[in-house]
N, C-alpha and C positions, 0 to 999 in steps of 0.2 A: 971605774970603780970609787977610786981616791976623788975622781970631782965631784962625785954627789956626795959624799961624806962633808965635804968640804962644804959644800954649798947647804946641805943640810944644815951643819955646823951654826954659821953665817946666818941662814935664815933661821934657823931654832931662837939661838940668843937673841939677835935683831927681837922678834916676833914676842919672843918674854920682854924685852922690852917695851916694846909699841904696846901689846895689852895692859900690861901694867901701868902706863901711863893713862890708858883709856879709865882707869878707876882713880888713879889721883890728880890730875894734871886739872888745873883750872883750864887752861886754854882747850884742852880735849872737852871738857864738857862745853864753852864755849862755841867751839866747831862743831860739835854734834846739831846743838840748836842752827846752829846758824845753814847746816846742811838741813834741817827742817826733822829731825829725828828726836825722840827723847831720851831722857837717861837710863831706861830700861835696856833700850838696843845697844845703847852704847857697854852698856854692861853687858850685854849679851857678847855684842861685839868681844871686848877686851878679852873676855873667858874663852869665847872660841878661839880668837887666836894664840891664848897661850896654850890652851889645849893642843891646839895643833903644831906649835914649837914642841910640845913638850913630845909629840906623837913622832915627830923629825928625829929629835936627839935620841929618844930609846929606840928609833928604828935603824941606829946604825947599826944596832947590835939584832933589829927582829923587823928586817925588810916591808914585813908586812903593813907595820905601823907607821913607816915611812910613809908608803903609800898612799894611806891614810890621813896622816899629816899632811901633806905636802897637796890633794887633794882639797884638804878643810883651806889651805893659805892659797890655793887659785880661787878657790869659792868666794873667800874674803875680798880678793884683791879685784875678784869680780865685781863687787859689790861697790867698793871705793872708787873705780873707772867709773862705773856707772853713776856714782854719786857726783865724779867733778864732770861728765857730762851734764848730770843734770842741773846744774847750777849753774852751766855755762864755762866752767873754771877754763882757766889758759892751758894749753899742752905742758907746759913747761911746770905747771902746779900738777900735773897727772905722772908726773915722768916718775917718784919714787913708787907709786903704786905699780906703777905698769912694769918697771925694771924689775921689781918684786912677784911679780906675775908671772914674767917669763922665765924668774929662775925657781920658783915654784914650779912651771910645767916642766923645767926639764927633770926636777928630782919625778916628780911624775913618772916622765919616759925613759927614764934611766933605771928605775924600779918595776914598772910594768914589765920590762925586758929580760929584768935578770932573773 
């Protein structure tokens, strides 16, 4: 249980920052254009990540929300990995979304079995 809480805090804080960057970072705006996605998808993705992160953090006290938030982040990271595959990116550039996907999956498993 403590491991899940630590991962939830790390992912929650991280994804609030990652999601926020999708709203304000010129690099993120250019990145989404490079990936072939429009501004509306960038904004949706940022909001989706922030909501998932908030669910993870609130889920420390309300377990069902942790599960929902973790599933949301799994979906976001599956999308990120497929995007990197789509543009034929290097495995090195895929490592961050892969690690975040695995950590989110750990939270899912720990909250499904709880």
